[in-house]
C-alpha positions in Angstrom: 149.2 113.5 54.8 146.5 112.7 52.2 143.0 113.5 53.1 141.9 109.9 52.8 144.7 108.9 55.3 143.6 111.4 57.6 140.0 110.4 57.5 141.0 106.7 57.9 142.9 107.6 61.1 140.1 109.7 62.3 137.5 107.0 61.7 139.8 104.5 63.5 140.0 106.8 66.5 136.3 107.5 66.6 135.6 103.8 66.6 138.0 103.0 69.4 136.4 106.0 71.3 132.9 104.5 71.0 134.3 101.1 72.0 135.8 102.6 75.3 132.7 104.5 76.1 130.5 101.3 75.7 133.1 99.3 77.8 133.4 101.8 80.5 129.6 102.8 80.9 127.7 99.7 79.5 126.3 98.9 82.9 125.2 102.6 83.7 122.2 104.4 82.5 122.8 107.6 80.6 121.4 109.7 83.4 123.0 112.8 82.4 121.3 113.2 79.2 118.5 115.9 79.4 115.7 113.7 78.3 116.8 110.9 80.8 117.3 113.3 83.6 113.8 114.6 83.3 112.1 111.0 83.0 114.3 109.6 85.8 113.3 112.6 88.0 109.5 112.1 87.5 109.7 108.3 88.0 111.5 108.6 91.2 109.2 111.3 92.7 105.5 111.5 93.5 103.3 112.1 90.4 99.9 113.8 91.2 97.0 114.5 89.3 93.9 116.7 89.7 91.6 115.0 92.4 88.4 116.1 90.7 89.4 114.6 87.3 90.8 111.4 89.1 87.7 110.9 91.2 85.4 111.0 88.1 87.3 108.4 86.3 85.6 105.0 86.0 88.9 103.1 85.4 91.5 104.7 87.4 94.1 101.9 86.9 93.9 102.7 83.1 95.0 106.2 83.7 97.8 105.1 86.1 99.1 102.6 83.4 99.1 105.2 80.6 101.1 107.6 82.8 103.7 105.2 83.8 104.0 103.7 80.4 105.0 107.3 79.2 107.1 108.1 82.0 109.1 104.8 81.8 109.0 104.3 78.0 108.2 107.6 76.3 110.1 110.6 74.8 110.2 114.3 75.8 109.4 116.7 73.1 111.6 119.7 74.2 110.2 121.8 71.4 106.7 121.8 73.1 108.1 121.9 76.7 108.6 125.0 78.8 111.9 124.6 80.7 112.2 128.2 82.1 111.0 129.2 85.5 110.4 127.5 88.9 107.6 125.3 87.5 108.6 123.5 84.2 106.3 121.6 81.9 107.3 118.7 79.7 105.4 117.1 76.9 105.9 113.5 77.1 104.9 111.1 74.1 104.9 107.7 72.4 103.5 106.8 69.0 100.1 106.3 70.3 99.5 108.9 73.2 101.0 111.9 75.0 100.7 113.8 78.3 102.1 117.0 79.6 103.6 117.1 83.1 104.4 120.1 85.3 107.4 119.6 87.8 109.4 121.5 90.4 112.8 120.3 91.0 112.9 122.3 94.2 109.9 120.7 95.7 110.5 117.1 94.1 107.1 116.9 92.9 105.4 116.3 89.4 101.8 116.8 88.3 100.0 115.7 85.2 98.4 118.8 83.7 97.3 117.4 80.3 96.1 114.0 79.1 95.7 113.8 75.4 93.5 116.7 74.6 92.2 117.2 78.1 93.8 120.2 80.2 93.7 119.8 83.9 93.7 122.7 86.3 96.7 123.3 88.6 98.2 126.1 90.6 101.9 127.0 91.5 101.3 124.9 94.4 101.4 121.6 92.5 100.0 119.7 95.6 96.9 121.7 95.6 93.8 119.4 95.0 96.2 116.7 93.9 96.0 112.9 94.4 99.1 110.7 94.1 99.2 107.9 91.2 100.7 104.6 91.9 102.4 102.4 89.4 100.3 99.9 87.6 101.0 96.2 88.2 102.6 95.4 84.8 104.9 98.3 84.8 105.9 97.3 88.5 106.5 93.6 87.5 108.7 94.8 84.6 110.7 97.0 86.8 111.6 94.2 89.1 111.7 91.3 86.7 115.3 91.3 85.7 116.8 92.4 88.9 118.5 89.6 91.1 116.4 88.6 94.1 118.0 87.8 97.6 116.7 86.8 100.7 117.8 87.5 104.3 117.9 84.6 107.0 114.8 85.9 108.7 112.6 85.6 105.7 114.1 82.3 104.7 113.2 81.0 108.4 109.8 82.5 107.9 109.4 80.8 104.5 110.4 77.5 106.1 107.9 77.8 109.1 105.1 78.8 106.5 106.0 75.8 104.2 107.2 78.1 101.3 110.4 78.2 99.2 112.2 81.1 97.7 111.5 79.7 94.1 107.8 80.2 94.7 108.0 83.9 94.7 109.0 84.3 91.0 106.8 81.5 90.0 103.8 83.4 91.5 104.6 86.9 90.8 101.6 87.6 88.6 99.4 87.3 91.6 101.4 90.3 93.4 99.3 93.1 94.5 101.3 96.1 95.8 99.9 97.8 99.0 100.9 101.4 98.2 99.4 102.8 101.5 102.0 100.4 103.4 104.9 101.1 101.1 107.6 103.8 100.7 108.1 103.8 96.8 110.3 107.2 96.9 112.4 106.4 100.0 116.3 107.1 99.3 118.3 105.3 98.6 116.4 102.1 98.5 112.4 102.1 98.2 110.5 99.7 100.3 107.4 97.9 98.8 104.8 95.9 100.8 102.6 93.4 98.7 100.4 90.5 98.9 101.0 87.4 96.8 99.0 84.3 96.4 100.8 80.8 96.7 99.0 77.6 96.5 95.7 79.5 97.1 97.0 81.1 100.3 97.8 84.7 100.6 101.0 86.1 102.1 102.3 89.7 102.9 105.9 90.3 101.9 108.2 93.4 102.2 111.0 94.0 99.9 113.6 96.7 99.4 114.7 97.6 95.9 118.3 98.5 94.9 119.9 99.2 91.6 121.3 95.8 91.2 119.5 93.7 93.8 116.1 93.3 95.4 116.2 92.1 99.0 113.2 90.4 100.4 113.1 91.1 104.2 110.1 89.5 105.9 106.9 87.4 105.3 103.7 86.8 107.3 100.5 85.2 106.4 97.7 87.6 105.6 95.5 85.7 108.0 97.4 87.2 110.9 96.6 90.9 110.0 93.4 92.7 109.2 94.6 95.0 106.2 91.4 97.1 106.5 92.4 98.2 109.9 94.5 101.3 110.7 97.7 99.5 111.3 101.3 100.1 110.7 102.1 97.0 108.4 105.7 97.8 107.9 106.3 97.9 111.8 104.5 94.5 112.0 106.8 93.0 109.3 109.9 94.6 110.6 109.2 93.2 114.1 108.2 89.8 112.8 110.6 87.2 114.2 111.2 83.7 113.3 112.3 80.8 115.7 114.1 78.0 113.8 112.2 74.8 114.4 
């Protein structure tokens, strides 16, 4: 068989293989790739930073936005990473910025150890003198924007009693503010987020549960019924909130 004919058959087979891979895996993330495995691990576990460095920042939200921009949209430079040993370090970058993160797969924790040219002190115990970073509003909204929303019967009843409609949620998402101290962002398998949202000049508190393909809204109360500054278990209040159909 001539070389050109063999090459033709090879290219046809290769093309069919690519088509089958796309068809079979088009709805799945490529989590088995080394870069995606590292970034997925970091984004799905707590990210810490040196507390002294964090406390001295004037704009803490700018740091959180930078970190999560990199973790969610950046690339890993393995040539400048240390992947041996219990504590591994990874250089993550975009065209405009870079950070370095130390992580322990055993302890399920990550820690920012360098931001641009600023190196931050840390020890083998990655939690020592560390403070947890929370996802910024823009990245959180992007995270949930394209996922289907669903509403259980309880929250639909609560919406009705409060004069709300489920269509109002997406319309007013820009006013959303996650209450991280009352959320469980790393809960397995489905993280839970509690947030406030302003609709028609009134503030409400809602709890949602995030899955891979669906976000389920579970409960809603008016913020006037609780004192957010008090030491309360807001998730328990939302969980135990009932609705009597009028």
